[in-house]
C-alpha distance (Angstrom), angle and dihedral (degrees) to the residues before:
residue distance angle dihedral
M1 . . .
I2 3.81 . .
D3 3.79 89.5 .
K4 3.80 89.6 52.9
I5 3.88 90.4 53.7
K6 3.76 91.9 46.8
T7 3.79 90.3 50.4
R8 3.81 91.5 48.6
L9 3.83 92.4 49.1
A10 3.77 91.8 47.0
S11 3.78 92.9 52.7
E12 3.80 124.0 76.4
Q13 3.83 96.0 -129.2
G14 3.91 95.3 118.9
F15 3.76 125.3 -160.2
T16 3.77 127.6 -37.7
L17 3.78 121.8 -118.6
I18 3.84 90.4 -109.9
E19 3.84 92.5 55.3
L20 3.84 91.1 50.5
L21 3.78 91.6 48.4
V22 3.84 92.0 51.4
V23 3.83 90.8 51.6
I24 3.85 90.9 49.5
V25 3.79 91.3 48.6
I26 3.83 92.0 50.1
L27 3.82 90.0 48.6
G28 3.83 89.8 49.6
I29 3.79 92.0 52.5
L30 3.80 91.6 49.1
V31 3.84 91.1 50.5
A32 3.79 91.8 46.9
I33 3.85 89.8 56.5
A34 3.81 96.6 41.6
V35 3.82 102.0 47.2
P36 3.87 99.1 60.9
S37 3.85 90.2 46.3
Y38 3.84 90.5 51.2
L39 3.83 91.8 48.4
G40 3.87 90.7 49.3
F41 3.80 91.0 50.0
R42 3.79 90.7 48.0
G43 3.84 92.1 50.5
N44 3.79 92.0 49.9
A45 3.79 91.0 49.4
S46 3.79 90.9 51.4
Q47 3.76 91.2 50.2
A48 3.78 92.8 48.9
A49 3.78 90.8 48.6
A50 3.80 92.9 52.6
E51 3.87 91.7 48.4
S52 3.81 90.9 47.6
N53 3.83 92.6 50.1
V54 3.82 90.1 52.1
R55 3.81 93.0 46.3
S56 3.81 91.0 50.9
A57 3.81 91.1 52.3
I58 3.85 95.0 53.1
P59 3.87 94.9 79.2
A60 3.82 90.1 47.0
A61 3.90 89.9 54.8
E62 3.83 90.6 48.8
G63 3.78 90.3 46.2
Y64 3.83 88.1 52.9
Y65 3.84 88.5 53.1
Q66 3.83 91.9 51.4
D67 3.85 97.5 42.4
P68 3.82 109.8 101.3
T69 3.81 92.1 -153.1
A70 3.79 94.5 49.1
G71 3.79 120.8 28.1
N72 3.82 99.6 -1.9
G73 3.79 93.3 -163.5
S74 3.80 96.8 -31.9
Y75 3.78 138.8 85.0
S76 3.88 91.1 -143.6
G77 3.74 112.1 129.5
I78 3.78 95.9 16.9
D79 3.76 112.4 150.8
A80 3.75 139.5 150.3
T81 3.81 92.5 -79.8
A82 3.81 91.0 53.6
L83 3.79 89.9 50.9
A84 3.81 91.8 50.3
T85 3.82 89.4 51.2
Q86 3.79 90.9 53.6
A87 3.80 94.2 44.5
P88 3.81 117.8 8.5
G89 3.85 92.8 -162.9
I90 3.82 93.8 67.4
S91 3.82 113.7 123.7
P92 3.78 112.5 -104.2
T93 3.82 88.9 -134.6
V94 3.84 92.7 67.2
N95 3.83 112.9 107.4
V96 3.78 122.3 -158.9
E97 3.79 132.7 -169.0
S98 3.74 131.6 -173.6
L99 3.86 113.1 -126.2
D100 3.79 132.0 -155.4
N101 3.76 96.9 5.0
G102 3.87 94.6 -53.1
A103 3.79 98.3 -39.6
G104 3.79 92.2 114.6
Y105 3.79 146.3 -6.3
C106 3.74 141.1 -134.8
L107 3.78 123.7 -143.8
D108 3.74 124.6 -167.7
D109 3.79 138.5 170.4
T110 3.81 132.8 -173.2
N111 3.77 117.8 -157.7
G112 3.80 122.4 175.7
G113 3.79 91.4 -18.6
K114 3.83 93.0 -51.2
T115 3.80 118.3 113.4
A116 3.81 135.1 -160.1
Y117 3.82 130.0 179.9
Y118 3.80 141.1 -175.5
I119 3.78 130.5 -161.9
G120 3.76 116.0 -154.9
G121 3.78 143.2 165.7
D122 3.79 128.4 64.1
P123 3.85 104.7 4.6
T124 3.83 93.7 -156.6
S125 3.75 97.0 57.6
V126 3.83 105.2 30.9
G127 3.79 115.0 96.9
D128 3.77 111.5 -63.9
G129 3.80 93.9 -0.1
V130 3.75 95.3 -103.5
Q131 3.80 122.2 120.0
S132 3.76 104.0 -144.7
T133 3.75 130.2 -142.9
V134 3.79 117.3 -138.9
S135 3.72 103.2 -61.7
T136 3.79 134.0 176.8
G137 3.76 140.2 -127.7
N138 3.81 101.4 41.3
T139 3.78 141.0 77.6
C140 3.81 124.5 -150.3
A141 3.79 89.5 -105.2
T142 3.80 93.9 55.4
L143 3.82 98.0 45.7
T144 3.76 114.5 106.6
G145 3.79 126.0 -142.5
L146 3.81 93.8 37.1
T147 3.73 123.6 120.0
T148 3.74 116.0 -145.7
P149 3.81 119.8 -169.8
C-alpha cells in the first residue's frame, strides 16, 4: 500500500475530478459554518461600540450641566461641539439633544447599523418621567413621548 502511494506521488498524474470536488465541498461546508458566526460577532461588536460611545458621553453631558460658562444648571444648548469641549475623546458619531427646555438630554449613537441611546437629566420632567439606562434600538429622534425644544 505504501509503495502504491509513493508511486502515485512520484508520478505526474495529478488529482482526479472526484478528489477536487470533495475538497471543494469540504471548503464550502467550512465557509457555510464560519460566515454566520463572523457576522454575529461583528453585530455584537457594533452594538457594544454604540453602547460604549453613549456611556462615555454621559459624564460630558453632566459636566456641561455643571459648567458655569456652558450649561450653568441647564442642558439647553447642548450639542456635539459642547460635548467635545467637555471631553475631547467623545466619539464624533454621538448625537445629543436637549429635552424639555433644558431639563434633560438624550444621547444616541449608531455604529454599524446598531443603535444605543440614553435619556438623562431631571427624571421627573423629561419625557415619560423615566431616566433610562443605555438601551438599544432607538435614536433620540425616533423615541416617542419626548419633548424637544
